[in-house]
GUTOR-635713 format. One line per 2 residues: their letters; for each residue z, y, x of N, C-alpha, C, O. Coordinates in steps of 0.1 Angstrom, whole numbers. Atoms other than C-alpha are relative to their C-alpha. Layout:
N
a	Z/Y/X/Z/Y/X/Z/Y/X/Z/Y/X | ...
END
This chain:
325
ma	7/-13/7/778/786/-43/-14/2/1/-22/-4/9 | 11/1/4/748/796/-56/-8/11/12/-2/22/13
gr	3/-6/-7/725/810/-30/-10/12/-6/-8/18/-16 | 9/-11/4/693/837/-28/-8/-6/-7/-14/-17/-5
rf	15/3/9/669/841/-60/-15/4/5/-19/15/7 | 14/-1/-7/633/832/-46/-10/6/-13/-7/4/-25
al	11/-3/10/602/847/-65/-11/-1/3/-15/10/6 | 16/5/-1/567/834/-61/-8/10/-7/-10/5/-18
yf	4/-6/5/548/863/-74/-23/-3/5/-28/-2/16 | 13/2/-3/507/854/-74/-5/10/-7/-5/11/-20
sw	3/-13/2/492/887/-74/-18/-5/-6/-26/4/-8 | 11/-7/7/460/876/-90/-3/1/-15/6/-4/-22
sr	3/1/9/442/881/-120/-7/-13/-6/-18/-17/-2 | 1/14/4/440/847/-138/-14/1/-8/-24/-5/-4
sk	13/-5/5/412/861/-162/-11/2/8/-21/-5/4 | 5/-4/-6/392/874/-138/-7/-16/9/-19/-20/10
ea	7/8/-7/391/843/-116/-4/-11/-8/-14/-17/-4 | 1/14/11/390/814/-145/-14/9/-3/-21/0/-8
ea	7/-5/12/362/838/-160/-15/-1/12/-26/-2/6 | 10/0/-14/337/839/-122/-11/-10/-6/-9/-22/-10
sl	11/8/7/305/829/-135/-6/-11/17/-7/-8/29 | 2/12/-7/293/794/-117/-12/2/2/-13/-6/11
gt	7/-5/-5/264/806/-112/-2/6/14/-12/5/21 | -3/-8/-16/274/824/-79/9/-9/9/19/-15/5
le	-9/9/-5/286/806/-50/12/14/7/25/12/7 | -11/-7/-5/306/834/-34/12/5/-6/13/5/-18
nr	-8/-3/8/336/845/-41/9/-3/-9/18/5/-13 | -14/7/9/356/822/-64/3/-13/5/-3/-20/13
fp	-3/15/-1/373/792/-65/-13/-7/-3/-24/-3/-6 | 11/11/5/355/758/-72/10/-5/-13/23/-5/-13
tl	-6/9/9/361/740/-105/9/-11/1/9/-17/12 | -8/11/-3/384/714/-110/-10/-11/3/-7/-19/11
fe	12/9/-2/349/692/-112/-4/1/16/-6/-8/24 | 6/0/-9/338/705/-84/9/-7/12/5/-15/20
fr	-7/5/-14/367/699/-60/4/-18/-5/11/-26/2 | -5/17/2/371/662/-77/-12/-7/5/-11/-19/10
ra	13/6/-3/336/655/-69/-2/1/14/-7/-8/20 | -2/2/-16/342/669/-30/5/-9/5/0/-13/15
iw	-9/7/-5/370/647/-25/0/-13/-4/7/-21/2 | 0/18/4/361/612/-45/5/-7/9/3/-6/21
pa	-7/4/13/380/594/-53/11/3/1/19/-2/-7 | -21/-3/-5/417/610/-38/-1/9/-14/-3/-2/-20
ye	-5/-4/10/421/630/-70/-7/-6/-13/-17/1/-17 | 9/8/12/406/610/-98/14/-2/-15/11/-6/-26
qa	-13/0/11/443/613/-121/-5/14/-10/-1/17/-21 | 7/-14/8/424/647/-133/-12/-1/-5/-19/9/-7
rd	15/-2/10/393/633/-149/-2/1/-12/-14/3/-16 | -1/-4/15/402/636/-183/-1/10/-5/9/16/-6
pa	2/-13/5/388/665/-199/10/5/-9/14/16/-10 | -6/-7/11/411/664/-228/13/0/6/23/4/-1
ty	-17/-6/-5/444/666/-203/-4/10/6/3/20/4 | 2/-8/-16/427/685/-173/-14/12/-5/-24/11/-13
dq	15/-10/6/403/714/-179/-5/1/12/3/4/21 | 12/5/-12/373/708/-152/1/16/-1/9/19/8
gi	4/-18/-10/369/747/-145/9/3/7/18/-3/11 | -7/-10/-16/381/773/-121/13/-2/-12/16/-14/-10
ag	-17/1/5/418/774/-145/3/-14/3/14/-15/9 | -6/7/-2/420/740/-142/4/-5/15/11/-14/18
fl	-2/1/-14/418/744/-103/12/7/4/18/6/15 | -10/-11/-2/442/772/-107/12/-8/0/20/-8/10
dh	-14/6/1/469/752/-121/5/-12/4/16/-14/8 | -1/15/-6/461/713/-111/0/5/14/11/3/18
vi	0/0/-15/457/721/-77/6/11/10/12/9/21 | -7/-10/-8/468/755/-64/19/-1/-5/29/-6/1
lf	-11/1/4/497/759/-84/7/-13/-2/19/-12/-2 | -11/14/-4/509/720/-83/1/0/10/12/-6/11
df	0/-2/-15/506/725/-43/14/10/-2/19/12/9 | -13/-9/-9/538/748/-47/13/-7/-7/24/-2/-7
rs	-12/4/9/561/726/-68/11/-5/12/23/0/13 | -12/0/-10/580/711/-36/6/10/3/18/11/4
fg	-9/-8/-9/587/741/-23/8/6/-13/17/13/-8 | -8/0/10/605/747/-56/6/-9/-3/9/-6/-14
dv	-8/6/-5/623/722/-53/10/-10/10/18/-19/10 | -9/2/-11/635/723/-21/8/13/-4/20/11/-5
ml	-7/-12/2/646/758/-28/9/-4/-10/19/1/-6 | -6/4/10/662/745/-60/13/-8/12/24/-3/17
sa	-12/8/-9/684/723/-38/6/6/9/18/4/11 | -7/-8/-11/688/747/-9/13/15/-8/22/21/-4
tg	-6/-14/7/700/776/-35/12/-1/-11/23/4/-10 | -5/5/11/711/764/-67/-13/8/-11/-11/6/-23
hr	9/-8/5/680/786/-79/-13/-12/-1/-15/-20/7 | 15/6/-6/644/770/-88/-11/16/0/-14/22/-11
pv	5/-12/-1/623/801/-76/-8/1/-19/-9/-7/-27 | 9/-2/15/603/817/-110/-10/8/7/-11/16/16
vi	14/-1/-7/570/819/-106/-7/7/-7/-9/1/-17 | 2/-10/6/556/848/-120/-22/0/2/-27/-6/12
qr	12/-3/-4/514/856/-123/-4/16/-8/-3/19/-20 | 1/-12/2/503/892/-121/-10/3/-14/-10/14/-21
ev	9/-1/14/479/887/-151/-4/-16/-1/-9/-25/6 | 2/16/3/481/856/-170/-16/-5/-6/-23/-14/-4
gr	9/9/8/455/853/-194/-9/14/-10/-8/26/-8 | 3/-12/11/438/874/-224/8/-8/-13/9/-20/-16
dr	-7/2/18/456/877/-259/-11/5/-7/-10/17/-9 | 16/-6/7/419/882/-277/-1/7/6/-3/4/17
an	9/-12/-11/409/916/-263/8/3/10/2/3/21 | -12/-1/-6/445/923/-245/1/-13/13/4/-25/11
iq	-9/6/-6/451/912/-213/14/2/3/20/12/2 | -13/1/0/483/902/-206/4/-2/21/0/-9/29
rr	1/-4/-10/498/918/-175/18/-2/6/25/-1/-3 | -11/3/-5/532/911/-154/2/8/19/5/5/31
el	-4/-7/-18/536/939/-126/9/1/4/20/0/-3 | -14/-2/-3/560/944/-105/8/15/-2/2/25/1
dd	-11/-8/5/591/967/-117/9/-2/6/7/-8/17 | -15/-4/0/628/975/-115/3/-14/-6/7/-23/2
dl	-5/6/14/635/953/-143/-5/-17/8/2/-27/7 | 5/14/-3/617/921/-127/7/-4/14/13/-15/14
ls	-4/-3/-14/628/929/-89/17/-2/-3/25/-10/2 | -15/2/-1/662/933/-99/8/-13/4/16/-13/14
gi	1/14/2/667/896/-104/-2/-9/12/2/-21/13 | 4/6/-11/653/889/-71/7/0/13/16/9/12
dt	-9/-3/-18/669/887/-31/-15/0/3/-20/12/6 | 12/2/-10/633/875/-17/-9/-2/-9/-7/-11/-17
li	13/1/6/600/880/-31/-8/-4/6/-12/4/15 | 9/2/-6/575/860/-20/-12/3/-2/-17/-8/-7
vv	11/-1/4/539/876/-25/-15/-6/0/-23/0/7 | 10/10/0/511/850/-30/-11/6/-6/-13/7/-18
sl	10/-10/5/479/871/-26/-11/-9/3/-15/-8/14 | 7/10/1/456/844/-33/-14/8/-9/-24/2/-11
dh	10/-4/7/432/870/-53/-8/1/11/-6/-1/23 | 15/-5/-6/395/878/-46/-3/11/3/-6/16/-8
fq	4/-13/3/386/911/-35/-7/4/-10/-1/9/-19 | 10/-4/13/360/917/-59/8/1/-16/5/8/-25
ta	-5/0/13/384/910/-86/10/15/1/16/18/-10 | -6/-18/-3/402/949/-73/14/-5/-7/17/2/-17
qq	-12/-5/2/437/938/-77/4/6/14/2/2/25 | -7/-9/-7/455/967/-62/12/4/-4/13/8/-15
at	-17/-6/2/496/975/-57/-6/16/-4/-13/24/3 | 3/-14/3/495/1005/-81/14/10/8/22/5/17
sd	-10/-4/-8/519/1033/-72/13/0/-9/15/12/-12 | -10/9/7/546/1020/-92/3/-9/4/11/-10/13
ev	-3/14/-12/546/988/-80/1/6/13/9/0/20 | -5/0/-16/547/1002/-45/12/9/-1/18/8/9
da	-9/-9/3/574/1028/-58/15/-7/-1/26/-4/5 | -6/12/4/592/996/-73/3/-12/12/14/-17/11
ir	1/5/-9/587/976/-41/8/9/11/15/4/20 | -10/-6/-17/602/1003/-15/15/3/-9/26/0/-4
rf	-17/6/6/634/1004/-41/3/-8/4/13/-7/11 | -8/14/-1/637/969/-38/4/-2/18/14/-8/21
te	-1/4/-14/635/968/2/8/12/7/12/12/19 | -15/-6/-3/662/997/1/11/-10/2/21/-6/7
re	-11/6/4/683/969/-4/3/-10/11/-2/-21/11 | 1/9/-7/696/955/24/1/-15/2/-1/-21/12
da	0/16/3/700/917/9/-13/-1/-4/-17/-11/-10 | 19/5/5/662/918/3/-6/-4/11/-2/-2/23
cl	12/5/-12/634/903/22/-12/1/-12/-13/-6/-22 | 15/4/3/600/907/11/-11/-6/7/-15/-1/18
iv	11/9/-11/572/878/23/-11/10/-12/-11/12/-24 | 13/0/8/536/891/15/-8/-9/11/-7/-8/23
cp	6/8/-1/512/864/17/-15/1/1/-18/-8/-7 | 14/1/0/471/869/23/-6/-11/1/3/-20/2
hh	2/11/-4/450/843/29/-12/2/7/-9/10/16 | 7/6/-8/418/835/44/-14/14/-2/-17/14/-14
dv	9/-8/3/390/864/46/-19/-3/7/-24/3/17 | 12/11/-4/356/843/51/-12/10/0/-13/19/-9
ga	14/-4/2/320/855/60/4/15/-5/3/16/-17 | -4/-15/8/333/894/53/-6/6/15/0/12/24
td	13/-8/-9/299/905/73/-17/0/-10/-19/-9/-18 | 9/0/3/267/912/62/-13/-8/3/-23/-10/-4
sd	4/9/-9/253/888/91/0/-14/-5/11/-20/-5 | 1/16/5/240/852/75/2/-4/13/4/-16/15
sq	0/13/-17/242/842/115/13/-4/0/18/-15/2 | -15/7/-4/276/847/116/8/-6/-12/16/-14/-10
rk	0/7/17/283/837/80/-2/-16/3/7/-23/0 | 7/19/0/266/799/88/10/0/11/13/-12/12
ae	-5/5/-11/289/804/121/14/-2/-5/18/-13/-2 | -13/-2/4/323/812/106/0/-13/-14/11/-17/-17
fs	1/14/9/312/781/78/2/-10/9/13/-16/9 | 4/14/-12/305/755/106/10/-1/4/16/-12/6
hh	-16/-1/-10/337/767/123/11/-10/-9/15/-21/-5 | -6/7/7/358/757/95/5/-13/-8/16/-19/-10
gd	6/13/4/340/729/80/0/-6/-15/-4/-17/-18 | -4/1/10/352/733/44/-14/4/-9/-19/16/-9
rl	9/-1/6/325/727/23/0/7/-18/-9/12/-25 | -8/-9/15/348/741/-13/-3/10/6/-6/19/-2
vp	1/-18/0/344/775/6/-13/1/5/-20/-4/13 | 12/-4/-5/316/793/4/-3/10/11/6/14/19
aq	7/-6/-9/294/813/27/12/14/-1/19/15/10 | -10/-10/-2/318/843/21/10/-2/-15/7/-3/-27
qr	-12/2/9/352/840/4/14/10/4/23/6/11 | -11/-8/-1/376/872/3/8/-1/-5/6/-4/-17
ig	-10/5/7/407/866/-5/15/11/5/17/17/16 | -9/-8/-6/438/885/-3/-2/15/0/0/21/11
gf	-3/-12/0/435/920/-14/11/4/-4/14/14/2 | -13/-7/6/466/929/-31/10/0/9/19/9/9
ar	-11/-1/-12/485/919/2/-5/12/6/3/22/6 | 7/-13/-9/462/946/22/2/12/-9/3/23/-4
tl	-4/-15/0/469/971/-2/17/4/-1/23/14/0 | -9/-5/1/499/967/-7/12/4/15/22/11/18
la	-7/-3/-17/509/964/31/-4/14/5/4/21/9 | 8/-15/0/486/996/35/8/11/-2/8/20/6
ql	-6/-13/8/507/1019/13/18/-4/4/28/3/2 | -18/3/-4/542/1001/27/-1/8/20/8/10/27
el	-1/-8/-13/529/1018/61/-2/-15/7/5/-14/18 | 1/14/-10/523/982/78/-13/-7/-4/-14/-17/-11
pi	12/5/8/485/978/71/-6/-11/12/-15/-9/20 | 2/8/-8/486/948/90/-17/-7/-11/-21/-1/-22
en	10/4/2/453/927/81/-3/-13/2/1/-19/12 | -1/18/1/441/888/69/-14/3/6/-20/12/2
ry	13/2/-6/408/882/92/-5/-15/4/1/-20/13 | 10/7/-5/384/854/93/13/-13/-8/24/-12/-15
gl	-6/10/6/394/818/83/-2/-12/11/-10/-21/10 | -3/5/-12/403/802/115/4/-16/2/16/-17/1
hp	-4/14/0/406/763/119/8/-5/8/4/-5/20 | -13/0/-7/438/752/131/3/-15/12/-1/-26/8
aa	3/9/-14/441/729/164/12/-14/-8/23/-11/-13 | -9/14/3/457/689/154/4/-5/14/-3/-5/25
aa	-8/6/-13/486/671/177/-15/-14/1/-27/-15/-3 | 10/14/-3/469/635/189/1/-9/-11/-8/-18/-14
dg	-4/12/14/487/617/159/-7/8/-15/-8/2/-25 | 8/-4/15/468/643/131/6/9/-3/1/18/-10
sp	-9/-11/3/498/663/131/-5/19/4/-10/24/14 | 2/-9/-5/495/698/130/6/2/16/15/-4/22
as	-5/-1/-21/496/713/172/11/9/-5/14/14/-15 | -10/-7/6/526/728/177/-1/16/6/-7/19/16
le	-2/-12/4/533/765/173/-1/12/14/4/4/23 | -4/-6/-7/534/794/201/13/10/-6/9/20/-13
vf	-7/-10/4/566/812/192/4/7/10/1/4/22 | -7/-9/-7/587/839/206/14/4/-4/18/15/-8
pd	-20/0/-1/628/831/203/3/12/0/7/19/-10 | -6/-15/1/636/864/215/0/9/-5/9/18/-5
ld	4/-8/13/618/880/189/7/2/-15/8/11/-23 | -6/4/13/636/863/161/8/-1/-1/12/-13/1
el	-15/-1/-1/669/874/157/6/-1/-15/18/2/-18 | -3/5/12/670/863/122/4/-20/-1/11/-26/-9
ga	0/14/0/665/826/131/-12/-1/-13/-9/-9/-22 | 9/7/9/635/823/107/-6/-12/5/-8/-22/-2
lq	10/11/-8/617/801/130/13/-13/8/9/-22/16 | -9/8/-7/650/780/141/-2/-14/-7/-1/-18/-19
gv	4/12/4/639/746/145/-10/-4/-6/-11/-16/-9 | 14/-5/3/604/756/134/-13/-2/15/-15/7/23
st	7/0/-8/578/739/156/-15/1/-6/-23/1/4 | 14/3/9/544/737/131/3/8/-13/14/10/-19
fn	4/-2/17/530/751/101/-4/-10/-8/3/-18/-14 | 13/7/8/500/736/84/-17/-1/4/-23/9/8
lh	13/4/-5/465/720/91/-6/10/-11/-11/14/-1 | 12/-7/10/444/742/63/-8/-1/8/-6/-2/20
sh	19/-5/-5/410/747/73/-1/11/5/-9/12/14 | 6/-16/-2/410/783/76/7/10/-4/8/13/-16
lp	-14/-5/-4/437/803/84/-5/12/1/-16/15/5 | 6/-11/-8/437/837/89/5/8/15/14/3/20
hl	-9/-5/-8/446/861/118/3/10/-3/-7/18/-2 | -3/-12/1/466/887/110/5/11/11/15/11/18
yi	0/-11/-12/458/917/129/8/10/-2/6/16/-12 | -8/-9/-2/484/940/138/-5/16/6/1/19/17
pp	7/-10/-4/464/975/143/11/5/13/23/6/10 | -9/-12/-6/480/995/174/8/11/-4/16/15/4
al	-9/-8/5/497/1021/153/16/-6/-2/26/-1/0 | -14/11/2/523/993/145/11/-6/12/22/-12/12
dg	-8/-1/-15/532/992/183/18/2/-6/22/11/-14 | -17/-5/1/575/988/184/2/-3/-15/13/-8/-16
qv	-5/2/11/576/984/147/-1/-12/-6/9/-14/-13 | 2/13/2/564/948/140/1/-9/8/-6/-7/17
rl	2/12/-6/570/914/156/-7/-12/0/-7/-19/-10 | 12/12/2/546/888/162/12/-14/6/15/-17/17
la	-9/11/1/571/855/153/-8/-10/12/-4/-13/24 | 7/6/-2/545/835/161/-10/-6/-1/-13/-10/-12
rq	17/3/8/508/822/167/-1/-16/2/7/-24/7 | 2/15/4/490/788/158/-12/0/6/-21/8/5
pi	15/4/-6/463/769/180/-9/3/-6/-7/8/-17 | 7/1/11/430/769/171/-8/-11/6/-8/-11/19
aa	10/14/-4/407/736/175/-10/4/7/-20/11/3 | 11/2/-9/390/733/205/-12/-2/-1/-22/2/4
ea	14/6/4/369/710/189/-10/7/-11/-21/3/-14 | 5/-7/13/359/731/161/-14/10/7/-12/15/19
ss	15/-9/-1/319/751/162/11/13/3/23/15/0 | 1/-14/-3/316/785/178/5/8/-15/3/6/-26
hp	-10/-11/11/336/813/157/1/14/8/7/14/19 | 0/-11/-6/330/849/166/13/7/9/10/14/19
fv	-9/4/-5/369/850/174/4/-3/16/10/3/25 | -4/10/-9/371/823/195/-8/8/11/-2/12/22
ea	10/-2/-15/338/836/217/6/16/3/-2/24/8 | -3/-12/-5/360/869/221/12/-4/10/19/5/14
gn	-6/2/-8/382/850/242/16/-3/-8/27/-5/-2 | -16/5/9/413/842/214/0/-17/1/-10/-24/-1
rh	0/10/5/427/811/213/6/-7/-12/3/-18/-19 | -9/4/12/453/812/188/-1/13/-9/-7/22/-4
fn	-2/-7/9/457/833/159/15/5/-2/24/-2/2 | -13/2/2/489/853/147/3/-6/-15/-5/-4/-23
al	-5/11/15/507/831/116/11/9/-5/11/13/-17 | -11/-8/4/539/850/115/6/10/5/11/9/16
iw	-2/-12/-9/548/888/120/15/-1/-8/19/-11/-13 | -13/-5/4/582/905/110/2/11/3/4/13/15
ap	-4/-9/-2/588/936/105/16/7/-5/18/9/-17 | -11/3/2/625/943/109/6/13/-10/-2/22/-12
pr	-7/-15/8/646/972/88/-2/15/9/1/19/20 | 5/-13/-8/634/1003/98/-1/13/-9/-10/14/-16
gk	-4/-15/8/647/1040/82/12/-6/-12/22/-12/-13 | -8/2/12/654/1040/47/-1/-16/-1/10/-19/-5
rg	5/7/-1/639/1005/48/15/-12/3/16/-15/14 | -14/5/-5/676/982/48/-6/-16/-1/2/-24/4
as	5/11/1/650/948/40/-6/0/12/-9/10/19 | 12/4/-9/630/925/62/-11/-2/-9/-10/-2/-21
if	12/3/0/595/920/60/-10/-5/3/-18/2/10 | 5/8/-11/577/892/70/-14/-2/-5/-13/-4/-18
vc	13/6/2/537/884/68/-5/-12/5/-5/-14/18 | 7/15/-1/522/850/67/-11/-2/-13/-14/6/-22
da	7/3/3/497/829/56/3/-3/-15/15/-4/-18 | -9/1/19/500/824/12/1/-20/-1/6/-26/-10
tl	-1/15/-2/496/784/24/12/-5/8/10/-16/13 | -12/1/-5/532/783/39/3/-4/-15/14/-11/-15
ws	-13/1/14/546/778/4/-6/-11/-6/-4/-13/-18 | 3/10/11/525/745/-2/-2/-15/5/-11/-14/14
sa	-5/11/0/530/710/2/-20/-8/7/-21/-19/12 | 13/9/1/491/698/6/-10/-1/11/-21/-6/10
fg	8/-4/-14/481/706/43/8/-5/10/9/2/21 | -11/8/-13/505/682/64/12/10/3/16/18/-5
ge	-13/-10/-5/537/699/86/11/-2/-11/19/7/-13 | -12/-5/13/560/692/55/9/-1/5/19/2/-3
gn	-15/3/-2/589/682/76/6/19/5/16/24/-1 | 4/-13/-8/583/720/98/5/11/-14/14/20/-16
lv	1/-10/12/577/735/64/11/4/-6/15/15/-6 | -12/3/2/608/723/48/9/10/9/15/20/4
rf	-11/-6/-7/627/735/78/0/14/-1/11/20/-3 | 7/-14/2/609/769/76/2/5/-14/6/16/-14
wk	-9/-4/16/620/773/37/15/-3/-1/21/4/-9 | -15/-2/-1/657/766/43/3/13/7/9/22/2
nl	-4/-9/-9/661/787/70/-3/12/-6/5/21/-2 | 3/-15/14/649/816/43/7/0/-10/11/11/-13
ah	-10/7/7/669/801/21/17/6/1/26/9/-7 | -17/-6/-3/702/810/43/-3/14/5/7/20/10
ls	-1/-9/-12/689/840/59/6/12/-5/6/18/-16 | -7/-17/-3/708/872/71/-12/8/0/-20/4/9
cr	13/-12/2/680/900/63/3/4/12/-6/2/19 | 2/-8/-10/693/918/91/3/-5/10/10/-15/10
p	-6/8/-13/694/912/129/12/9/2/20/6/12
END
């Protein structure tokens, strides 16, 4: 019997991301050419400009979207459905922008919606009132599940010294001094009365064998079994701390924290005494909302950063999830 129907909703404006000025370092993705040069010779299969766009659009297609294909293959096997991949704004048709906003028609064919918020703040992607209303109706379904996934927020300060400290801490030279990602997720969560914020870009710890270090999990709070058999996530170089404001005490549950690399250079979050960052949050059904809402990093659906065995287990858990405790 076919199982749950998943959708990956990339909330970016493709044209605004792809058309970012290459004379500006901050708040843009690298071009495919810059990516190839930084990791040479690992990605030289994409060197032919006749086949691979060497600009930012090529990076979106041949790096980011490509890295989500394994998730699609696993979910096809687990559910009988390949996840639908939707981009909020695909591109331009002459002078017109082609948009696919969240609405009742789109959500009617989905059981689990994963909002992949890899949009830069400066592109001003915000959930409209109509989209929020559609999401609220979607989450009134007891069989529905919403997973909101921002990414890092690096250099969110005017202090050059702090930006340098954050840059040195994560160590990824493809990431500029300021790269604020996940604006759509923040606005959506805020309007759903779950104002969880993605903060920083923290370097996760690795085990002695180079695999991701073990998560700190809280199984007594995981009534749905989302993390059953899952001990690690991934080793993306700059993962966000998911800040839970005090106003949400008792409304959400922290299911997992990920350790920060002890050998990484100093970072303000670490200097404040933190050795882990919040990695997975669950908001159980509440009031009219019959659905579960999860918040985690966008890279948990990617196969590019290690820990794939545990990630596959996590994906399969969600494929067979009963969304009410």
